VMD Tcl script that builds the backbone (N, CA, C; Angstrom):
set m [mol new atoms 498]
animate dup $m
set s [atomselect $m all]
$s set {name element resname resid chain x y z} {
  {N N MET 1 A 73.950 93.484 185.887}
  {CA C MET 1 A 75.257 94.084 186.043}
  {C C MET 1 A 76.314 93.135 185.463}
  {N N ASN 2 A 77.343 93.698 184.877}
  {CA C ASN 2 A 78.354 92.918 184.178}
  {C C ASN 2 A 79.695 92.943 184.899}
  {N N PHE 3 A 80.461 91.870 184.705}
  {CA C PHE 3 A 81.846 91.840 185.139}
  {C C PHE 3 A 82.663 91.174 184.041}
  {N N ARG 4 A 83.978 91.427 184.055}
  {CA C ARG 4 A 84.816 91.013 182.926}
  {C C ARG 4 A 86.217 90.639 183.403}
  {N N LEU 5 A 86.745 89.539 182.819}
  {CA C LEU 5 A 88.122 89.111 183.056}
  {C C LEU 5 A 88.781 88.882 181.702}
  {N N PRO 6 A 89.690 89.781 181.286}
  {CA C PRO 6 A 90.425 89.550 180.040}
  {C C PRO 6 A 91.660 88.702 180.305}
  {N N SER 7 A 92.174 88.066 179.261}
  {CA C SER 7 A 93.427 87.326 179.399}
  {C C SER 7 A 94.603 88.278 179.267}
  {N N ASN 8 A 95.753 87.799 179.693}
  {CA C ASN 8 A 96.978 88.578 179.635}
  {C C ASN 8 A 97.321 88.982 178.199}
  {N N ALA 9 A 97.166 88.073 177.257}
  {CA C ALA 9 A 97.511 88.354 175.864}
  {C C ALA 9 A 96.376 89.037 175.108}
  {N N GLY 10 A 95.199 89.097 175.702}
  {CA C GLY 10 A 94.075 89.758 175.055}
  {C C GLY 10 A 93.282 88.884 174.103}
  {N N TYR 11 A 93.591 87.592 174.023}
  {CA C TYR 11 A 92.891 86.708 173.097}
  {C C TYR 11 A 91.636 86.076 173.690}
  {N N ASP 12 A 91.550 85.995 175.006}
  {CA C ASP 12 A 90.407 85.355 175.672}
  {C C ASP 12 A 89.783 86.320 176.659}
  {N N THR 13 A 88.482 86.145 176.868}
  {CA C THR 13 A 87.759 86.951 177.842}
  {C C THR 13 A 86.656 86.114 178.465}
  {N N LEU 14 A 86.484 86.259 179.765}
  {CA C LEU 14 A 85.325 85.718 180.454}
  {C C LEU 14 A 84.488 86.910 180.871}
  {N N GLU 15 A 83.230 86.912 180.480}
  {CA C GLU 15 A 82.313 87.969 180.879}
  {C C GLU 15 A 81.142 87.348 181.623}
  {N N GLY 16 A 80.668 88.060 182.611}
  {CA C GLY 16 A 79.528 87.583 183.374}
  {C C GLY 16 A 78.474 88.654 183.493}
  {N N VAL 17 A 77.239 88.215 183.569}
  {CA C VAL 17 A 76.101 89.104 183.773}
  {C C VAL 17 A 75.315 88.550 184.955}
  {N N ILE 18 A 75.038 89.402 185.924}
  {CA C ILE 18 A 74.160 89.000 187.025}
  {C C ILE 18 A 72.734 89.216 186.541}
  {N N LEU 19 A 72.023 88.111 186.312}
  {CA C LEU 19 A 70.667 88.193 185.774}
  {C C LEU 19 A 69.657 88.595 186.842}
  {N N ARG 20 A 69.787 87.982 188.026}
  {CA C ARG 20 A 68.879 88.337 189.118}
  {C C ARG 20 A 69.288 87.633 190.396}
  {N N PRO 21 A 68.926 88.229 191.534}
  {CA C PRO 21 A 69.113 87.519 192.802}
  {C C PRO 21 A 68.027 86.454 192.950}
  {N N MET 22 A 68.318 85.435 193.721}
  {CA C MET 22 A 67.353 84.371 193.982}
  {C C MET 22 A 67.721 83.700 195.297}
  {N N ARG 23 A 66.899 82.760 195.724}
  {CA C ARG 23 A 67.184 81.996 196.935}
  {C C ARG 23 A 67.058 80.515 196.624}
  {N N ILE 24 A 67.989 79.735 197.192}
  {CA C ILE 24 A 67.904 78.280 197.134}
  {C C ILE 24 A 68.078 77.801 198.564}
  {N N HIS 25 A 67.085 77.080 199.058}
  {CA C HIS 25 A 67.081 76.619 200.452}
  {C C HIS 25 A 67.370 77.792 201.393}
  {N N GLU 26 A 66.722 78.895 201.164}
  {CA C GLU 26 A 66.832 80.111 201.986}
  {C C GLU 26 A 68.188 80.806 201.892}
  {N N GLU 27 A 69.078 80.321 201.059}
  {CA C GLU 27 A 70.398 80.944 200.897}
  {C C GLU 27 A 70.331 81.981 199.777}
  {N N PRO 28 A 70.858 83.190 200.007}
  {CA C PRO 28 A 70.911 84.189 198.938}
  {C C PRO 28 A 71.860 83.724 197.828}
  {N N CYS 29 A 71.346 83.701 196.613}
  {CA C CYS 29 A 72.116 83.268 195.448}
  {C C CYS 29 A 71.980 84.306 194.336}
  {N N LEU 30 A 72.773 84.136 193.318}
  {CA C LEU 30 A 72.695 84.963 192.120}
  {C C LEU 30 A 72.602 84.037 190.917}
  {N N LEU 31 A 71.754 84.398 189.983}
  {CA C LEU 31 A 71.687 83.691 188.711}
  {C C LEU 31 A 72.560 84.462 187.734}
  {N N LEU 32 A 73.576 83.783 187.198}
  {CA C LEU 32 A 74.536 84.411 186.293}
  {C C LEU 32 A 74.417 83.841 184.898}
  {N N GLU 33 A 74.854 84.628 183.946}
  {CA C GLU 33 A 75.177 84.132 182.613}
  {C C GLU 33 A 76.670 84.358 182.451}
  {N N LEU 34 A 77.399 83.329 182.020}
  {CA C LEU 34 A 78.842 83.438 181.791}
  {C C LEU 34 A 79.116 83.191 180.319}
  {N N ARG 35 A 79.964 84.046 179.739}
  {CA C ARG 35 A 80.350 83.913 178.335}
  {C C ARG 35 A 81.868 83.893 178.230}
  {N N ASN 36 A 82.381 82.984 177.440}
  {CA C ASN 36 A 83.814 82.934 177.166}
  {C C ASN 36 A 84.008 83.108 175.669}
  {N N THR 37 A 84.904 84.010 175.295}
  {CA C THR 37 A 85.219 84.218 173.889}
  {C C THR 37 A 86.726 84.189 173.716}
  {N N GLY 38 A 87.141 83.768 172.548}
  {CA C GLY 38 A 88.554 83.752 172.205}
  {C C GLY 38 A 88.734 84.089 170.742}
  {N N SER 39 A 89.804 84.783 170.435}
  {CA C SER 39 A 90.093 85.182 169.062}
  {C C SER 39 A 91.018 84.175 168.398}
  {N N ALA 40 A 90.920 84.096 167.083}
  {CA C ALA 40 A 91.852 83.260 166.330}
  {C C ALA 40 A 93.212 83.938 166.337}
  {N N PHE 41 A 94.251 83.159 166.508}
  {CA C PHE 41 A 95.606 83.704 166.470}
  {C C PHE 41 A 96.578 82.589 166.153}
  {N N THR 42 A 97.736 82.969 165.676}
  {CA C THR 42 A 98.811 82.015 165.437}
  {C C THR 42 A 99.919 82.329 166.428}
  {N N PRO 43 A 100.195 81.431 167.367}
  {CA C PRO 43 A 101.254 81.695 168.343}
  {C C PRO 43 A 102.607 81.860 167.649}
  {N N ASP 44 A 103.469 82.673 168.213}
  {CA C ASP 44 A 104.820 82.856 167.681}
  {C C ASP 44 A 105.513 81.506 167.554}
  {N N GLY 45 A 106.191 81.306 166.437}
  {CA C GLY 45 A 106.953 80.087 166.247}
  {C C GLY 45 A 106.133 78.885 165.819}
  {N N VAL 46 A 104.831 79.088 165.553}
  {CA C VAL 46 A 103.965 77.994 165.132}
  {C C VAL 46 A 103.481 78.298 163.724}
  {N N SER 47 A 103.452 77.299 162.863}
  {CA C SER 47 A 103.038 77.538 161.481}
  {C C SER 47 A 101.579 77.985 161.426}
  {N N ALA 48 A 101.246 78.727 160.356}
  {CA C ALA 48 A 99.907 79.305 160.216}
  {C C ALA 48 A 98.824 78.238 160.141}
  {N N ASP 49 A 99.153 77.017 159.688}
  {CA C ASP 49 A 98.131 75.972 159.611}
  {C C ASP 49 A 97.789 75.391 160.987}
  {N N LYS 50 A 98.472 75.840 162.034}
  {CA C LYS 50 A 98.195 75.386 163.400}
  {C C LYS 50 A 97.529 76.487 164.222}
  {N N ALA 51 A 96.874 77.424 163.559}
  {CA C ALA 51 A 96.225 78.532 164.267}
  {C C ALA 51 A 95.116 78.011 165.177}
  {N N VAL 52 A 94.960 78.653 166.301}
  {CA C VAL 52 A 93.887 78.336 167.228}
  {C C VAL 52 A 92.627 79.036 166.733}
  {N N GLU 53 A 91.543 78.304 166.631}
  {CA C GLU 53 A 90.321 78.878 166.080}
  {C C GLU 53 A 89.602 79.747 167.097}
  {N N ALA 54 A 88.887 80.744 166.580}
  {CA C ALA 54 A 88.062 81.585 167.430}
  {C C ALA 54 A 86.945 80.738 168.038}
  {N N HIS 55 A 86.529 81.098 169.239}
  {CA C HIS 55 A 85.453 80.357 169.883}
  {C C HIS 55 A 84.612 81.315 170.725}
  {N N ALA 56 A 83.411 80.896 170.969}
  {CA C ALA 56 A 82.517 81.618 171.873}
  {C C ALA 56 A 81.514 80.605 172.413}
  {N N PHE 57 A 81.298 80.643 173.714}
  {CA C PHE 57 A 80.236 79.828 174.269}
  {C C PHE 57 A 79.625 80.545 175.461}
  {N N ARG 58 A 78.428 80.107 175.800}
  {CA C ARG 58 A 77.664 80.778 176.841}
  {C C ARG 58 A 77.052 79.740 177.771}
  {N N LEU 59 A 77.241 79.963 179.069}
  {CA C LEU 59 A 76.523 79.210 180.092}
  {C C LEU 59 A 75.401 80.143 180.540}
  {N N SER 60 A 74.190 79.835 180.148}
  {CA C SER 60 A 73.096 80.794 180.298}
  {C C SER 60 A 72.472 80.853 181.685}
  {N N GLN 61 A 72.671 79.823 182.517}
  {CA C GLN 61 A 72.073 79.828 183.845}
  {C C GLN 61 A 73.005 79.153 184.837}
  {N N VAL 62 A 73.828 79.951 185.474}
  {CA C VAL 62 A 74.755 79.459 186.479}
  {C C VAL 62 A 74.325 80.049 187.826}
  {N N VAL 63 A 74.010 79.182 188.777}
  {CA C VAL 63 A 73.580 79.634 190.101}
  {C C VAL 63 A 74.786 79.599 191.034}
  {N N VAL 64 A 75.033 80.734 191.695}
  {CA C VAL 64 A 76.150 80.824 192.646}
  {C C VAL 64 A 75.642 81.437 193.945}
  {N N LEU 65 A 76.318 81.101 195.038}
  {CA C LEU 65 A 75.989 81.703 196.327}
  {C C LEU 65 A 76.492 83.141 196.365}
  {N N ARG 66 A 75.674 84.028 196.868}
  {CA C ARG 66 A 76.064 85.432 196.951}
  {C C ARG 66 A 77.300 85.611 197.843}
  {N N ASP 67 A 77.331 84.949 198.993}
  {CA C ASP 67 A 78.471 85.142 199.898}
  {C C ASP 67 A 79.766 84.574 199.316}
  {N N ARG 68 A 79.664 83.570 198.440}
  {CA C ARG 68 A 80.872 83.047 197.790}
  {C C ARG 68 A 81.393 84.018 196.731}
  {N N MET 69 A 80.494 84.789 196.132}
  {CA C MET 69 A 80.940 85.841 195.198}
  {C C MET 69 A 81.688 86.923 195.975}
  {N N ASP 70 A 81.212 87.238 197.186}
  {CA C ASP 70 A 81.938 88.176 198.048}
  {C C ASP 70 A 83.302 87.601 198.431}
  {N N GLU 71 A 83.344 86.287 198.699}
  {CA C GLU 71 A 84.615 85.631 199.012}
  {C C GLU 71 A 85.568 85.701 197.817}
  {N N LEU 72 A 85.030 85.487 196.612}
  {CA C LEU 72 A 85.844 85.602 195.400}
  {C C LEU 72 A 86.434 87.006 195.292}
  {N N LEU 73 A 85.627 88.003 195.544}
  {CA C LEU 73 A 86.102 89.385 195.498}
  {C C LEU 73 A 87.201 89.611 196.541}
  {N N ASP 74 A 87.009 89.103 197.740}
  {CA C ASP 74 A 88.056 89.188 198.775}
  {C C ASP 74 A 89.345 88.517 198.312}
  {N N GLN 75 A 89.231 87.338 197.694}
  {CA C GLN 75 A 90.414 86.610 197.216}
  {C C GLN 75 A 91.129 87.379 196.100}
  {N N LEU 76 A 90.370 88.028 195.238}
  {CA C LEU 76 A 90.979 88.828 194.173}
  {C C LEU 76 A 91.775 89.992 194.753}
  {N N HIS 77 A 91.224 90.664 195.750}
  {CA C HIS 77 A 91.950 91.756 196.413}
  {C C HIS 77 A 93.183 91.216 197.146}
  {N N HIS 78 A 93.032 90.077 197.804}
  {CA C HIS 78 A 94.154 89.468 198.521}
  {C C HIS 78 A 95.267 89.077 197.551}
  {N N TRP 79 A 94.905 88.564 196.375}
  {CA C TRP 79 A 95.907 88.174 195.393}
  {C C TRP 79 A 96.760 89.375 194.979}
  {N N GLN 80 A 96.146 90.547 194.863}
  {CA C GLN 80 A 96.896 91.738 194.463}
  {C C GLN 80 A 98.016 92.047 195.462}
  {N N LEU 81 A 97.825 91.661 196.707}
  {CA C LEU 81 A 98.832 91.905 197.746}
  {C C LEU 81 A 99.849 90.778 197.877}
  {N N THR 82 A 99.408 89.526 197.652}
  {CA C THR 82 A 100.252 88.367 197.986}
  {C C THR 82 A 100.623 87.473 196.810}
  {N N GLN 83 A 99.852 87.511 195.747}
  {CA C GLN 83 A 99.989 86.621 194.594}
  {C C GLN 83 A 99.860 85.148 194.987}
  {N N GLU 84 A 99.097 84.873 196.034}
  {CA C GLU 84 A 98.861 83.494 196.473}
  {C C GLU 84 A 97.755 82.852 195.640}
  {N N ASP 85 A 97.994 81.597 195.227}
  {CA C ASP 85 A 96.988 80.837 194.505}
  {C C ASP 85 A 95.720 80.730 195.352}
  {N N PHE 86 A 94.567 80.683 194.685}
  {CA C PHE 86 A 93.320 80.470 195.415}
  {C C PHE 86 A 92.297 79.749 194.549}
  {N N SER 87 A 91.320 79.178 195.229}
  {CA C SER 87 A 90.211 78.481 194.589}
  {C C SER 87 A 88.953 78.781 195.391}
  {N N VAL 88 A 87.845 79.070 194.704}
  {CA C VAL 88 A 86.574 79.346 195.377}
  {C C VAL 88 A 85.476 78.535 194.696}
  {N N ASP 89 A 84.793 77.696 195.486}
  {CA C ASP 89 A 83.613 76.973 195.002}
  {C C ASP 89 A 82.419 77.904 195.171}
  {N N LEU 90 A 81.727 78.173 194.081}
  {CA C LEU 90 A 80.667 79.185 194.104}
  {C C LEU 90 A 79.263 78.620 194.244}
  {N N GLU 91 A 79.093 77.325 194.038}
  {CA C GLU 91 A 77.755 76.768 193.941}
  {C C GLU 91 A 77.130 76.478 195.300}
  {N N PRO 92 A 75.796 76.504 195.355}
  {CA C PRO 92 A 75.095 76.130 196.588}
  {C C PRO 92 A 75.233 74.636 196.849}
  {N N GLU 93 A 75.230 74.263 198.142}
  {CA C GLU 93 A 75.287 72.850 198.532}
  {C C GLU 93 A 74.048 72.135 198.008}
  {N N GLY 94 A 74.233 70.926 197.529}
  {CA C GLY 94 A 73.107 70.122 197.074}
  {C C GLY 94 A 72.576 70.507 195.708}
  {N N HIS 95 A 73.183 71.493 195.076}
  {CA C HIS 95 A 72.767 71.887 193.730}
  {C C HIS 95 A 73.368 70.889 192.756}
  {N N GLU 96 A 72.713 70.641 191.647}
  {CA C GLU 96 A 73.185 69.618 190.717}
  {C C GLU 96 A 74.335 70.082 189.832}
  {N N ALA 97 A 74.800 71.292 190.024}
  {CA C ALA 97 A 75.908 71.798 189.216}
  {C C ALA 97 A 77.019 72.287 190.135}
  {N N THR 98 A 78.243 72.282 189.617}
  {CA C THR 98 A 79.364 72.842 190.352}
  {C C THR 98 A 79.954 73.984 189.530}
  {N N CYS 99 A 80.480 74.960 190.220}
  {CA C CYS 99 A 81.144 76.086 189.574}
  {C C CYS 99 A 82.291 76.514 190.482}
  {N N THR 100 A 83.506 76.342 189.991}
  {CA C THR 100 A 84.697 76.666 190.767}
  {C C THR 100 A 85.593 77.558 189.933}
  {N N VAL 101 A 86.168 78.580 190.563}
  {CA C VAL 101 A 87.168 79.404 189.891}
  {C C VAL 101 A 88.477 79.282 190.661}
  {N N GLU 102 A 89.559 79.234 189.908}
  {CA C GLU 102 A 90.895 79.144 190.499}
  {C C GLU 102 A 91.803 80.156 189.822}
  {N N VAL 103 A 92.728 80.676 190.601}
  {CA C VAL 103 A 93.799 81.518 190.083}
  {C C VAL 103 A 95.079 80.966 190.684}
  {N N GLY 104 A 96.013 80.568 189.819}
  {CA C GLY 104 A 97.258 80.012 190.337}
  {C C GLY 104 A 98.110 79.408 189.251}
  {N N MET 105 A 99.226 78.883 189.668}
  {CA C MET 105 A 100.173 78.271 188.745}
  {C C MET 105 A 99.639 76.925 188.263}
  {N N ARG 106 A 99.881 76.631 186.993}
  {CA C ARG 106 A 99.521 75.344 186.391}
  {C C ARG 106 A 100.704 74.877 185.571}
  {N N ASP 107 A 101.020 73.600 185.673}
  {CA C ASP 107 A 102.143 73.042 184.917}
  {C C ASP 107 A 101.877 73.005 183.419}
  {N N ASP 108 A 100.597 72.945 183.026}
  {CA C ASP 108 A 100.263 72.836 181.606}
  {C C ASP 108 A 100.043 74.193 180.935}
  {N N MET 109 A 100.352 75.272 181.628}
  {CA C MET 109 A 100.193 76.628 181.078}
  {C C MET 109 A 101.523 77.360 181.204}
  {N N GLU 110 A 101.700 78.388 180.413}
  {CA C GLU 110 A 102.916 79.200 180.495}
  {C C GLU 110 A 102.732 80.285 181.546}
  {N N CYS 111 A 102.759 79.871 182.789}
  {CA C CYS 111 A 102.594 80.766 183.929}
  {C C CYS 111 A 103.967 81.214 184.426}
  {N N GLY 112 A 103.964 82.245 185.217}
  {CA C GLY 112 A 105.204 82.711 185.815}
  {C C GLY 112 A 104.887 83.732 186.883}
  {N N PRO 113 A 105.924 84.364 187.426}
  {CA C PRO 113 A 105.678 85.383 188.439}
  {C C PRO 113 A 104.715 86.455 187.917}
  {N N PHE 114 A 103.678 86.710 188.681}
  {CA C PHE 114 A 102.655 87.699 188.350}
  {C C PHE 114 A 101.873 87.341 187.090}
  {N N LYS 115 A 101.944 86.101 186.651}
  {CA C LYS 115 A 101.172 85.640 185.494}
  {C C LYS 115 A 100.598 84.256 185.782}
  {N N PRO 116 A 99.583 84.199 186.661}
  {CA C PRO 116 A 98.955 82.913 186.964}
  {C C PRO 116 A 97.939 82.545 185.885}
  {N N ALA 117 A 97.456 81.332 185.973}
  {CA C ALA 117 A 96.354 80.900 185.117}
  {C C ALA 117 A 95.048 81.139 185.859}
  {N N PHE 118 A 94.051 81.572 185.118}
  {CA C PHE 118 A 92.673 81.595 185.600}
  {C C PHE 118 A 92.032 80.327 185.058}
  {N N THR 119 A 91.271 79.625 185.906}
  {CA C THR 119 A 90.552 78.437 185.456}
  {C C THR 119 A 89.136 78.474 186.014}
  {N N LEU 120 A 88.185 78.227 185.137}
  {CA C LEU 120 A 86.780 78.075 185.509}
  {C C LEU 120 A 86.412 76.629 185.242}
  {N N TYR 121 A 85.905 75.956 186.263}
  {CA C TYR 121 A 85.366 74.610 186.119}
  {C C TYR 121 A 83.864 74.704 186.323}
  {N N TYR 122 A 83.106 74.188 185.365}
  {CA C TYR 122 A 81.657 74.139 185.505}
  {C C TYR 122 A 81.214 72.742 185.113}
  {N N SER 123 A 80.352 72.161 185.929}
  {CA C SER 123 A 79.858 70.827 185.646}
  {C C SER 123 A 78.406 70.732 186.090}
  {N N SER 124 A 77.574 70.191 185.212}
  {CA C SER 124 A 76.190 69.897 185.569}
  {C C SER 124 A 75.899 68.471 185.133}
  {N N VAL 125 A 74.663 68.063 185.199}
  {CA C VAL 125 A 74.300 66.688 184.881}
  {C C VAL 125 A 74.760 66.308 183.469}
  {N N LYS 126 A 74.658 67.236 182.501}
  {CA C LYS 126 A 74.977 66.894 181.114}
  {C C LYS 126 A 76.106 67.715 180.499}
  {N N THR 127 A 76.697 68.603 181.260}
  {CA C THR 127 A 77.701 69.499 180.691}
  {C C THR 127 A 78.924 69.590 181.594}
  {N N ARG 128 A 80.097 69.585 180.977}
  {CA C ARG 128 A 81.347 69.826 181.699}
  {C C ARG 128 A 82.158 70.810 180.878}
  {N N VAL 129 A 82.618 71.858 181.552}
  {CA C VAL 129 A 83.376 72.910 180.872}
  {C C VAL 129 A 84.586 73.257 181.719}
  {N N GLU 130 A 85.730 73.417 181.063}
  {CA C GLU 130 A 86.912 73.963 181.718}
  {C C GLU 130 A 87.454 75.048 180.808}
  {N N VAL 131 A 87.596 76.238 181.358}
  {CA C VAL 131 A 88.158 77.376 180.635}
  {C C VAL 131 A 89.407 77.788 181.386}
  {N N THR 132 A 90.496 77.992 180.675}
  {CA C THR 132 A 91.709 78.439 181.338}
  {C C THR 132 A 92.505 79.339 180.405}
  {N N PHE 133 A 93.053 80.391 180.967}
  {CA C PHE 133 A 93.947 81.279 180.235}
  {C C PHE 133 A 94.807 82.031 181.233}
  {N N VAL 134 A 95.917 82.577 180.758}
  {CA C VAL 134 A 96.858 83.284 181.626}
  {C C VAL 134 A 96.387 84.718 181.826}
  {N N VAL 135 A 96.514 85.185 183.070}
  {CA C VAL 135 A 96.129 86.551 183.432}
  {C C VAL 135 A 97.319 87.231 184.108}
  {N N ASP 136 A 97.158 88.497 184.425}
  {CA C ASP 136 A 98.193 89.240 185.146}
  {C C ASP 136 A 97.503 90.167 186.141}
  {N N PRO 137 A 98.261 90.935 186.916}
  {CA C PRO 137 A 97.624 91.799 187.920}
  {C C PRO 137 A 96.583 92.760 187.355}
  {N N SER 138 A 96.829 93.327 186.170}
  {CA C SER 138 A 95.850 94.270 185.618}
  {C C SER 138 A 94.561 93.553 185.209}
  {N N CYS 139 A 94.668 92.330 184.711}
  {CA C CYS 139 A 93.477 91.543 184.366}
  {C C CYS 139 A 92.647 91.263 185.613}
  {N N LEU 140 A 93.329 90.814 186.676}
  {CA C LEU 140 A 92.626 90.473 187.914}
  {C C LEU 140 A 92.059 91.719 188.595}
  {N N LEU 141 A 92.741 92.851 188.455}
  {CA C LEU 141 A 92.218 94.093 189.015}
  {C C LEU 141 A 90.958 94.515 188.267}
  {N N GLU 142 A 90.960 94.388 186.943}
  {CA C GLU 142 A 89.749 94.709 186.172}
  {C C GLU 142 A 88.597 93.812 186.587}
  {N N TRP 143 A 88.893 92.522 186.793}
  {CA C TRP 143 A 87.852 91.588 187.233}
  {C C TRP 143 A 87.312 92.012 188.592}
  {N N ALA 144 A 88.199 92.327 189.524}
  {CA C ALA 144 A 87.759 92.737 190.867}
  {C C ALA 144 A 86.922 94.008 190.804}
  {N N GLU 145 A 87.370 94.991 190.057}
  {CA C GLU 145 A 86.644 96.267 189.977}
  {C C GLU 145 A 85.267 96.096 189.347}
  {N N THR 146 A 85.193 95.335 188.241}
  {CA C THR 146 A 83.899 95.164 187.582}
  {C C THR 146 A 82.979 94.258 188.395}
  {N N LEU 147 A 83.558 93.275 189.100}
  {CA C LEU 147 A 82.756 92.417 189.963}
  {C C LEU 147 A 82.202 93.220 191.139}
  {N N GLU 148 A 83.026 94.072 191.719}
  {CA C GLU 148 A 82.578 94.916 192.825}
  {C C GLU 148 A 81.423 95.816 192.385}
  {N N GLN 149 A 81.527 96.388 191.206}
  {CA C GLN 149 A 80.438 97.229 190.682}
  {C C GLN 149 A 79.184 96.405 190.432}
  {N N ALA 150 A 79.352 95.210 189.863}
  {CA C ALA 150 A 78.209 94.364 189.556}
  {C C ALA 150 A 77.485 93.896 190.817}
  {N N LEU 151 A 78.256 93.617 191.877}
  {CA C LEU 151 A 77.645 93.147 193.121}
  {C C LEU 151 A 76.938 94.263 193.870}
  {N N GLY 152 A 77.284 95.499 193.572}
  {CA C GLY 152 A 76.568 96.635 194.133}
  {C C GLY 152 A 77.026 97.054 195.505}
  {N N PRO 153 A 76.184 97.842 196.170}
  {CA C PRO 153 A 76.569 98.472 197.426}
  {C C PRO 153 A 76.909 97.511 198.558}
  {N N SER 154 A 76.411 96.280 198.511}
  {CA C SER 154 A 76.699 95.363 199.615}
  {C C SER 154 A 77.996 94.583 199.398}
  {N N ALA 155 A 78.686 94.826 198.291}
  {CA C ALA 155 A 79.965 94.137 198.043}
  {C C ALA 155 A 81.007 94.631 199.030}
  {N N PRO 156 A 81.912 93.743 199.463}
  {CA C PRO 156 A 82.970 94.177 200.372}
  {C C PRO 156 A 83.837 95.223 199.686}
  {N N LYS 157 A 84.042 96.346 200.317}
  {CA C LYS 157 A 84.860 97.425 199.745}
  {C C LYS 157 A 86.282 97.290 200.233}
  {N N ARG 158 A 87.219 97.431 199.332}
  {CA C ARG 158 A 88.633 97.354 199.670}
  {C C ARG 158 A 89.345 98.534 199.036}
  {N N SER 159 A 90.390 98.973 199.685}
  {CA C SER 159 A 91.221 99.974 199.034}
  {C C SER 159 A 92.030 99.253 197.970}
  {N N ARG 160 A 92.378 99.975 196.934}
  {CA C ARG 160 A 93.136 99.361 195.848}
  {C C ARG 160 A 94.582 99.149 196.268}
  {N N PRO 161 A 95.043 97.908 196.197}
  {CA C PRO 161 A 96.440 97.654 196.515}
  {C C PRO 161 A 97.307 98.078 195.336}
  {N N PRO 162 A 98.541 98.443 195.591}
  {CA C PRO 162 A 99.424 98.794 194.487}
  {C C PRO 162 A 99.745 97.563 193.663}
  {N N ILE 163 A 99.884 97.761 192.356}
  {CA C ILE 163 A 100.273 96.667 191.492}
  {C C ILE 163 A 101.777 96.667 191.382}
  {N N SER 164 A 102.368 95.539 191.702}
  {CA C SER 164 A 103.813 95.418 191.651}
  {C C SER 164 A 104.285 95.431 190.201}
  {N N SER 165 A 105.427 95.992 189.952}
  {CA C SER 165 A 105.946 96.061 188.589}
  {C C SER 165 A 106.972 94.992 188.305}
  {N N ARG 166 A 107.015 93.971 189.119}
  {CA C ARG 166 A 108.002 92.899 188.896}
  {C C ARG 166 A 107.740 92.171 187.619}
}
mol reanalyze $m
mol bondsrecalc $m
mol representation Tube
mol addrep $m
């Protein structure tokens, strides 16, 4: 099952695939594949020789706790109501990798009201990755909806909160 988080400007996307359920130390987990892609573009007011290059990378085996994915889904629904920053650590205890997602304001990004930054931190013994891009309520709603579908019938169900037009 797939889930998707597009960026506010449409240049970046994080996509995930749930490969299979598994258990680590008797804890229900999910094995994910995460892909990040970005398009080449020239930001307004920047010369064409400073264009950001297109990129794509894949984390082919990311293990996350199932209940933390449910917590992430809860936080996404809560954000639609409150716009409060949040962070969720998804990895099992004692696992050699970390995987954290955050939604919130960052001083190094062009964030603003209803436009937080999404950040994915992934670290293993030999790899460290940080992905960040600006999102908005519609991006986060798409992520919540596709994540809820991917998690299936046992995912926490929420009514859709209204999206503020501020």
